[in-house]
Residue, then its C-alpha position, 0 to 999 in steps of 0.5 A: x442556504x436556499x433550496x435550488x431547483x433540481x435540475x436533470x442531468x445528463x443522459x449518457x449511454x455506455x455502460x457506466x457514467x461517460x468520461x465527461x461526466x466523472x472529469x467534471x465530478x472527480x477532476x480526473x479521467x477515470x471515465x476512460x474505462x466506461x467509453x472504452x471498454x465497458x460493453x453493456x449499453x444502457x442510459x443513465x441519467x444524474x440529477x443535480x441537487x442540494x443535499x442536506x449533509x445529515x442526510x448523507x452517508x459513508x459507503x462500506x465499501x470505502x472502509x480499504x481507502x478510508x484508513x489512509x486519511x488521518x484527522x490531520x489530511x481531513x483538517x488540511x483538505x477542509x481549510x481548502x474547502x473553507x478558502x476556495x469553495x468545494x470545487x468537485x460535487x460529491x457523486x451520491x446514489x439515492x438508497x431507502x433506509x429505515x430512517x427515511x431516504x438517505x443518499x451513500x457516497x460513491x465519490x467524494x467522502x475525503x471532502x464530505x469528512x472535510x465538510x462535515x469538520x467545518x459544521x462541527x467548526x460552527x460554519x453553517x455554509x455547508x449544511x446544505x451540499x450541491x451533489x450529483x445524484x446517479x438517479x439510475x438503479x446500478x448493481x451494488x458490482x457496479x456502485x463498487x466499480x465506480x467507487x474503485x474507479x474515483x479513488x483509483x486515479x485520484x489517489x495515484x500511487x497510494x501510500x500504503x502499498x498493502x492498501x493499493x495491492x487490495x484495491x487493485x486486487x479487487x477491482x480486477x475480480x469485480x470486473x470480472x464480474x456481471x455486467x462487464x465479465x471481463x476475463x482477467x487479463x481485460x481487467x488487468x488492463x482496464x485498471x491499467x486504463x483507469x489508474x495512475x500506478x504504474x503498470x508494471x508495478x499493478x501487475x505486480x501487485x495483482x499477482x503477488x495479491x492474488x498469489x501470496x496466501x496465508x502468514x505470508x501475505x500478513x507479514x508482508x501487510x505488517x511491512x515485516x517482509x518485503x514484496x520483492x522477497x516474497x515474490x522470491x518465497x512464491x517459487x518455493x513448493x506451497x509447504x516449503x512456503x508454510x515452513x518459511x511463514x511459519x519461521x518469519x512469524x516466529x522471528x516478529x513474536x520475539x519481544x526485543x524489548x524496544x523502546x517507544x519513544x520516536x527517537x530512541x533507535x533501534x536496540x543490539x537485539x532487534x539489530x540482531x534480529x535484522x540481521x537474521x532476518x536479512x541472513x536468511x533471506x539471502x539463504x533462501x534465495x542462495x537456494x532457489x539459485x541451485x542448478x540441481x534438486x539435490x543442490x536445492x534441497x541442500x541449500x534448503x535444508x541450510x538456510x533451515x538450520x542455519x535460521x532454527x540455530x540463530x532464533x535460538x541465539x537471539x531469544x536468549x539475547x532477548x531474555x538477557x536483554x530485558x533482564x538488563x534493562x529491569x535492573x541496570x541503569x541508563x548508562x549501563x544499558x546504553x553500554x550493553x546497546x554499544x558492545x552488542x551492536x559492534x558485534x552484531x556488525x563484526x557477526x553481520x560481516x562475518x556472514x556477508x563474506x561467506x554469501x559472497x563465496x555463493x553463486x550470489x552476485x553483487x546485485x543481488x546481494x546489494x539490491x534488496x537492502x537498499x529497496x528494504x531502505x526506500x520502501x520504508x520511507x516511501x510508506x511512511x506517512x511520517x516522511x511525507x509530512x515532513x518533506x513539507x518542511x523541507x527546503x526545496x533545495x534539499x528535495x531536489x538533491x532528493x530526487x536528483x539522488x534517485x534519479x542517479x540511482x534508476x540511470x545506473x540501475x537501467x545501464x547494469x539492466x541493459x547489460x545483463x540483458x544483452x547477455x545471451 
């Protein structure tokens, strides 16, 4: 492929590239944030030039987003580029390294990986690729803001809540540094402007990422805890948060002797573990709802004692099940599972009846379970990929069901808020 003559790009006056340039290279509205909120005024220049693919480097700051893209995603994008061409240029900046001048990506790493895939498959069409080169020197923080803003816009709601939370919190932090010097609230508003994520979700993500610490955050990122329950745990004093996290960590570490096969389902020890998790969570919720300090302390103590007794029992059941799996035949294991799940179901029903007699409402008891199940589907790449093989009628039925949940939720919310 012949090299094209280098052409000088447009010159703009905002602190960072304007909306028209970003819309052209990223096919999004990320430029809004620069035109409306960035106070620094200086010229930013671009060159449009062809660059050999071997001279382009990935950006370390993109690692947080990179983990969301598996090989299958890249393969699908590569096939689309092969059919339709490269619709939007890569955005890079020059950097002098020991091996010579290279170009580091600011936007378009998925496209870059797809082009490399095509090249590895013997397609030499993309050995040299058209790029928009930022030639105005930018600080490390400015480059990071460019990279994050493009990802926050292009990737929509994100398939991974933990990555979305971390990205939003980091972007807000960057906007509070030079040369932007925004307040926390200004940075939060700017993030809402550049991202397609629901503004309320951005607020919750930022709050939980900034305030949640230690083992609780690890358990949340591992998806062992949900964001909604962690927001409740944040209302406890820090030392109590640590004790709660310590117990959930012990629960996570219990060897339930799970099966590696995808269609195996949960065994009865895993069901018992989930039951203990849910019951402990509900008792902690109940502690938060107490009216006096004395009642609160008593309810919290009850939750801790219940969990500790339940954990000891769970470990015993897990050890018994592990030994049975070693010495028993598949039919015997199946029978053990069946009887164990029946007992677990009876125990759960008994505990739920006990919870009914507390001050917790029907909504407070039912919503966490529903959120947990829906969040599991939302966070699963397998769920998203499986939808490609589902009929439109079935997908429409799913949407209708979700709309029904949203509608009744709003009605209940309005009733609750109407009470003085």
